[in-house]
N, C-alpha and C positions, 0 to 999 in steps of 0.2 A: 776503603769502605764503599760497596756497590751503592749506585743510587736506587732510591726507592722508585717502585714500579711507576708511580704518578709523575716523576721527574723525567722519564724517559720521552725525549722528544718524539711529536707526533710522526715526522718524517723517517724516524728509525723505525717506528711500529709499521709503517707503510711498506718500508723496504722489506719488512720481514714477510709480507704477503708477496711481495715480488720475488725474494729467494725462494719462499715456499713453493709458489705456483711453479718456478722454474724447474725446481727439483723433481716435481710431479711430472712434468712434461719430458725431462731428461731421463727419468726412470721408466717412462711409458704408462704410468699411472693414468695420465691425461693425453688423450689423443686429440687431433684435429676435429672440430666439430663437437667435441664433448661438452656439457654444460657443468659448470662448476656448482658446487652445493648452494642451497639457498643462503642469502645473507646472513640471517640470524644464526644458522647452524655453522656456517663456515667460520664466522667471527669467534664464536663460542669454542671450536675446536682449536683456534689460533690464540685463544685467551687474550684478545684485543677487542677494542670497541668497533662498532659498525663504522664510525666515521673514520678511523683508520683503515678499516677493510675497503671502505669505499675509495679512499686515497690511494691506496694499493691498486686496486683495480684500475683506477684512472690512469697510473702510470703504465700499466700493461696494456690498456687500450691506447695509450698515446705510443707505444713502441710497436704497435701492431701484433701484440701476442693475443690480445682478447677482443672480442667483438660484443659490446653490450647492446641488446635488443630490448628497448624499453617495454615493458609490460610482459616480457617473455621470459628473460634471464640473460646470463652472461655466459659466452661460450668461447672456448679455445679457436682462435682464427683458423678457418679451413678454406681459404680464399686460394687463387692461383699461386703456385710457388713462386717465391721471391728470391732475388739475388741475395745470397748469405752475407750478413752482416761480419760474421767470422771470417769468411773468405777475404773480405775487403780489408779487414784488419790484419789478416796474415800477409796480402800483398804490400799493405802499407810498411809491415815490419822488414819484409824482403828488399823493398825497393826505396826505404826512405822517404815514404808520403809524408808530406809537412801538413800541419792543420791549416796553414793557410791556403795550401792547394787544395784542400777539401771543400775550404769555403769557397774559394775561387769557383771550383766546378759547381757548387751549389747554386752562387749567384748566376752563373751562365743558364743553369738548367731551370731553375725556379722562376726567372724572369719569362723565359719562353712559356714555362707553363702556365703562368698569370695570363699571358696574352692568348694561349690557346683556350683556357678556361673562359675567356671572354667572348671568344668566339663560338666555342661549343658548348658550355654549360649548360645544364637544363635548369629549370625552375626549382627542383628539389635540391640541387647543389646550393642555388642563392639561398634558400631557405635554411640549409645546413650552415652556409657561411654566416649569415645574420645571427643565428643562435649562438656559435661560437665566438663572434664578437660581443654579443650581450654578456656571455660567460666571462670573457676576459674582463671587461669593465667591472663586473661584480667581483672579480678576484684580484683586483688590483692592489690590495692590501696582503694578497696571500701567494707569495710568488711560486711556490711548489704547484699550487692548484692552477695558476695563471699559465705555467709552463704547458701542463698538460692541454688546456684549450688552445693554446698558441700551436703546439704540434698537430692537433686535430684540424685547426683552421688550414694549414699548409697541406696537410695531406687530401683534404676536401678540394683544393685547388687542383691537384695533381689528378685526382680522379676525374674531376670536371674537364680536364683536358683533353679526355677521350683518347688518350694513348697510353696504355697500360705498361709498355716497355719504359717510357721516359717515367712513369709513375713509380715504377719498380725501381730503377736506377736512383731516383731521388729518395726512395724509402731506404734503400741501402746506405746512402751517404748520411742522410738525417739520423738513423738510427745508429750508426758508428759514432755520431757526435753527441748522442742523447746523454750520455752520463757527464760528460763536460757541461752540456748547459745545464743539467741538473743541479750542477754544483755552482756555476756561475749566476745562475738566477736568484739565488741567496743574497747576492751583493747588489741585486738591481735597485735603483733608487728612484725611478720615475716610470712605473709601469702604463700609469695613464697615456704617457707619451706614445709607448708601443701599441696601446690599444687603439689610439687614435689613428696611429699609421695603418693597423690593420683594417680599420673601419673604412678608411681612404680607398685601401686596395679592393676590398668588397665591393664597395660603390662603383669603382671603375669597371670591375668584372661584370656586375650587375647590368650597368649601363652598355656593356658589350663594346667597352672602348679598350681594344686591345693594345694599342700604344700606349695610352696612360696606365693600364694595369702593368705592363711591362717596365715602365718608367718607375712606376711608384714601388714594385717590387725591388727592382734594382736598388733604389735609393735606400730603402727599408733594410735591405740585407747587408749593403755597404755599411750602415750605421752600427748594425748589430756586430758585424765584423771588428769594426773599431773598437766596439765596447768589451768585446771579449779577447782583444788583443792577438787577433788572428789576420793582422795585416801582412801582407807580403813584405819581404825586406825593402827597404826603401820608402815605404808607404805609411811610416810612422806618423803619430800625430805631430803638426806643427802648432806653432803658438796660436792662440785663440780658439782651440778645440777642434781644428779642422785637420784633416790629413794631408799630406802633400800632394795628392791628387784632387784636393778639393771638397771631399764628402765632409760633412759635419760629424762631429761625435755624437754618441748615442748614449744615453745614461740608463736605458733599460737594457740590460744584457740577457736578452731572453731568446730570440729568434735563432 
C-alpha cells in the first residue's frame, strides 16, 4: 500500500525539486542565467511545500547549479564554464579511480586553497564564511541542511583563493562526491564538532594565518575521510579511534 502523502520524507520531496530542475535544464527549458518561477508559484506547480522547495533549491545551490540572489530571485548558474563532473566520472570509470584517491586529491587541493584564502581573501569572503558557519551551528540537528552550508563554506574558500582554475578543479571533485556525501551525512552523530572545526578554519583565514588555515583544513579533511571510510589502503583505523598515520576519527561524516 503506498504511503500517504504526509508520510513522504522531506528529503524525498526536496530531491523531486532537484530532479525536476535538472530535467528542465537538460531539455533546454531553463538556460544559464534564467530565473526560476517565484517560490509560491513553483511550489504549487510541483505540489510540494515551500519548505521542501527551499531545501531542494539549497541542494542545487550547493551543487553549483543555482545561484540565489537574496531579494532578487534564484537563477540558473551562468558563471564561467567549469570542468565537467560527468567527464571526471567517465575518467574514473575508465581508469579505475578509487574513492580514497578522490579524497586524497581534495585534501591536497583544499589545504592549499585555505592557505591562499587567508592570504588573498576579501572582507566579503570573510563575511560570507561567517554566515555559513552560523548556519552550520543552526543546522546541527538537520544533517541535510547542514551539508548545504558545509558545501557552500568550502566553495567560498575556493573563491577567496583568487585562483579560478583551482576553484574549478575543486568544484569538479566535490560535485562528483556530493551524492555520496548526501547519503553519509544522514548518519552523522556529532555535527557540532564539525561546525566547530569549520569555525576554527574560518578564524584562521580571517586572521590571515595561512599556515594555520592549511593545517586546520588538512586535519579536518583527514577526519572526514576517516568518518566516510575513504582512507587509502593501509590507513584503516587503529585501536583507540585513530588511523594508522595518527589522525583521529571523526564522528561527523559531512565534509
